[in-house]
ZAVEXSE-42960 format. One record per residue (C-alpha): residue in one letter; x, y, z. Coordinates in steps of 0.001 Angstrom, whole numbers, plus 500000, padded with zeros to 6 digits. Layout:
// residues N
AXYZ ...
This chain:
// residues 295
M581136866102444177 A579874862732445797 D580934863069449475 P584177860410449968 K583483857037451483 P582440857287454503 L584955855455457646 P583626854141460294 F585028856622463385 I588357854918464736 Y590201855770461554 Q588884859410461013 F590154859417464933 I593239857994464396 S593473860527460937 G592448863192462882 A595606862904465599 V597809861983463528 A597222865215461645 G596784867668464752 V600319865994465565 S601908866886462276 E600282870490462742 I601216871445465578 L605050870040465511 V606049872375462306 M604226875462463677 Y604449876292467516 P606668879016467952 L603903881197465915 D600732880163468804 V603549881576471370 V604358884972469388 K600806884494469412 T599816884116473325 R601906886900473783 Q600984889540471805 Q597157888769473091 L598065889058476586 D600260891856476277 S597418894959476870 T599996897670476554 N601599896976472855 A604645896698473922 T605266893097471639 K604913894434468643 G605695892801465112 T605491889070464795 L609953888510463691 N610180891359466220 C608652889878468765 I610670886254467953 R613857887996468147 T613390889002471693 I611791885634472972 I615218884208471268 K617041887242472635 D615473887501476071 E614563884040477397 G616535881547474391 F615206880264471835 S613366876748473600 R611079879641474558 L610362878999471883 Y608452875568472217 K607883876348476176 G605003874804477089 I604245872421473788 S603624869527475532 A600605870472476128 P599626871509472776 I600842867511471734 L599018866127474413 M596205867969473073 E596659868072470035 A595735864287469350 P592055864498471254 K591734868005469921 R591757867585465900 A590975863576466063 T587601864941467670 K587492868166465133 F587597865506462443 A585921862845463621 A583009865262465390 N582568866731461874 D582618863773459682 E579480861886462767 W577509865300462562 G577794865766459010 K575742862229458693 I573362863168461831 Y571904866665459914 R571939864031456258 S570236861709457754 F567846864502459551 F567479867192457119 G567157864227454136 V569880865153452013 S572540862791450743 T575176864379449763 M576419867816451511 N575647871370450760 Q577260874546452205 P574596874894454767 L575144871738456781 A578292871992456417 V578730874792458114 L576571873821460560 T578429870871461161 G581534872365461744 A580000874812463945 T578948872038466260 A582361870363465696 G583772873389466758 A581591872655470126 T582269868919470205 E586218869912469918 S585855872873472993 F585222870120475898 V588308868177474982 V590610870852474357 V589708873402477854 P592191872212480650 F594567871831477876 E594784874892476359 L594133876449480391 V597997874796480499 K599050876391478366 I598114879363477947 R599666879192482025 L602572878185480205 Q603624880690477533 D602070883601479878 K606240885565480173 T605432885692483384 T604738882373484574 K606403880884487153 F605776877254486322 N608247875087484711 G605747871825483407 M602265870558482567 G602800869163485899 E603308872383488525 V600053874450486640 V597391870973486736 K598720870688490844 D598355874846491454 I594483875601489434 V593431871572491070 Q594236873464495053 R593205876519494151 N589703876049492421 G589404872847492270 V589315869932489069 L586546872010487845 G589130874761487139 L590170873138484471 Y587824874708482282 K588275877921483098 G587025880021480169 L584561877114478901 E582342879373477431 S585150881375475394 T586685878718474234 L582970877098472985 W582372880257470981 R586294880826469027 H585631876713467938 I582326877428466590 W583446879921464884 W587269879063463602 N585167874937462899 A581687877353461014 G584143879488459296 Y587307876026458446 F584468873392456952 G582352875475455863 L584904878006453251 I586431874018451975 H583219872772450756 Q582389875860448995 V586269875887447404 R586191872350446911 G583152873190444799 L584906875437442253 M587931872973442224 P588565870995438958 K588393867218439716 P591737865682440787 K593326864342437797 D595794861955440177 S597137862756443768 T599744865600443708 Q596524867281441520 K594742866086444838 T596892866924447610 L597515871152445956 I593864871171446299 D593621869468449557 L596319872488450636 T594895875845448891 C591019875202450472 G592778873820453621 T594822877382453374 I592436879416452664 G589645877869455317 G591998878480457378 T592017881297456826 F589028882370456983 G588305881036460215 T591208882492461389 I589136886417460316 L585797885093462032 N587640884277465240 T590896886131466183 P588325888379468908 F587584885005470540 D590519884260470668 V592232887245472232 V589404887187475173 K589553883261475173 S593239884240476314 R593267886829478704 I590626884830480289 Q592761881916480841 A595604883870482038 G593773884305484958 S592743887706485100 A589517889119486748 R588350891405484652 Y587812889441482346 K585161886405482774 W582598886594479920 T583814886366476043 Y581218888794474222 P581057892052477581 S585352890728477817 L585371891823473444 L583449895214474453 V586276896249477322 V588670895562475242 A587362897067472050 R586357899896474655 E589903900205476611 E592045899597473955 G590504900201470453 F589211897813467737 A592869896775466493 A593432895207469912 L590796892395468937 Y593291891268466378 K595686891411468454 G598500888402467016 F596159887918464297 I599692888528462173 P601711884618464240 K597620883393464215 V597036883133460607 L600826882663459817 R600443879606462148 L596498878692460229 G596269879503457087 P599178876845456312 G598385875365459586 G595012874564458126 G596225873669454741 I598616870810456408 L595581868973459078 L593492868927455786 V595975867612453714 V597732865187456090 F593626863727456995 T592455863322453696 T596068861313453178 C595700858739456474 M591457858437455828 D592735857686451065 F594723855123452755 F592548853946454934 R590224853577452656 T592395851616450100 M593821849446453301 R589850848284454327 D588994848045450067 G591880845346449972 K591300843690452637 E587161843137452165 L588603842358447814 K590677839673449726 D588084837928451827 K586003838214448989 P585147833993448337 L585473833057444852 K583046832082442540 
């Protein structure tokens, strides 16, 4: 399948931003549940539905959207960077390796590099979100969290957990974009826009699910590192600590709400992103045709 017509960076950025905000508005409560389960080392928050009921009963429905301001502000640059970086790195790697179209190894490599790029944008927002989602939080909003972090640790304190975030995003994006490329190659060519949307939704959901399977252990330790626990400092040693003290299954705490979010969420991301990109391609093609001089 031929690669779609490339567009300038700004169109990729806008499309990624719209896709990210769309996904977070629909799926955010599952992210709150996921974080609660990952921070719980006593196994008190068992079951996704039970956790949701407990939060609503004890803290009110609005708590399911606690800390959403940070992700909303984050989603536009985060997802925009994800898709734009994936496209731009794809161009670089295709040129470097001398291939005209994307292949499976390049899709994985491009996704991993895009994930690493995305991490530098994400870390401060993720840190604030984790601090607000923690059940024991003393903060009421983003400003309070940022002020506390800067006062205690300086501006660089906002990048606590960068190393673990890098690994989380490298693994997820490698699985997500790599599998999307693989699944798309197995799909029939869409006959209309409805079939194209269904194919994108299927590819994105499968890619999001696979990426989540790969990166959940890294997400668990990232949440604990950013929550402020002195016991967790570096990713791979922290993986061993959790597995040794709580069992291997503890590395997949929060997996159900996470995969329920990022499986369908990955589908939403891809559908909205490709729809926006197709809109911009149509708009540019129409403008180029209009501006073309008549002979």
